[in-house]
NULO-708422 format. One record per residue (C-alpha): x, y, z. Coordinates in steps of 0.1 Angstrom, whole numbers, padded with zeros to 4 digits, always signed. Last residue first. Layout:
N
XYZ...
This chain:
100
+0489+0767-0016+0453+0762-0021+0453+0747+0020+0475+0781+0029+0442+0802+0009+0419+0780+0022+0434+0789+0060+0432+0830+0052+0401+0825+0038+0387+0806+0074+0408+0836+0091+0393+0867+0076+0354+0852+0078+0366+0845+0117+0371+0880+0125+0341+0892+0147+0356+0930+0153+0345+0935+0186+0318+0960+0211+0307+0959+0243+0274+0972+0254+0264+0969+0289+0228+0954+0297+0194+0972+0291+0180+0962+0324+0144+0944+0327+0142+0932+0297+0114+0925+0273+0095+0957+0277+0127+0978+0274+0131+0961+0243+0136+0987+0216+0141+1020+0232+0168+1001+0247+0188+0994+0218+0186+1029+0213+0198+1035+0245+0228+1010+0235+0237+1028+0204+0238+1061+0220+0262+1050+0250+0280+1024+0231+0286+1062+0203+0327+1065+0212+0328+1025+0203+0309+1026+0175+0333+1049+0157+0356+1025+0173+0352+0999+0158+0347+1015+0128+0379+1026+0118+0392+0991+0129+0369+0972+0098+0372+0995+0073+0400+0976+0056+0375+0946+0057+0348+0961+0037+0327+0947+0055+0325+0944+0092+0320+0919+0108+0306+0922+0140+0312+0904+0177+0291+0917+0205+0291+0911+0237+0262+0920+0266+0269+0926+0301+0244+0928+0327+0226+0901+0319+0235+0883+0350+0244+0849+0334+0273+0873+0309+0256+0881+0271+0274+0870+0239+0257+0886+0205+0270+0867+0173+0273+0875+0138+0261+0914+0142+0268+0931+0108+0283+0960+0091+0283+0966+0056+0300+1001+0036+0302+1012+0004+0282+1040+0010+0272+1051+0048+0240+1070+0055+0226+1029+0056+0250+1019+0080+0228+1034+0113+0200+1016+0096+0216+0984+0094+0240+0991+0120+0206+0994+0142+0181+0963+0127+0216+0941+0139+0222+0955+0171+0184+0944+0170+0179+0912+0164+0214+0905+0179+0199+0912+0213+0165+0891+0199
């Protein structure tokens, strides 16, 4: 549920930024449901650091938006932590090495 709602929030926010796509690849939540770690995939990958800095600066606003969407399903809105998911780059690099 958290991954779906976060992806909808990012889809809505990045619609204004032409040529940039942000998707939530996975979410991990702590056992006490107080911390959610979300991994973001950014296209193009060159903008990854810029996007993650912007997301971390606006974490409170994103958490508020998430809270308004899921407030009736959960008791507490988890604290959000965002990281870049570079697994696709890693897979691409391995494929490149195997081809050579």
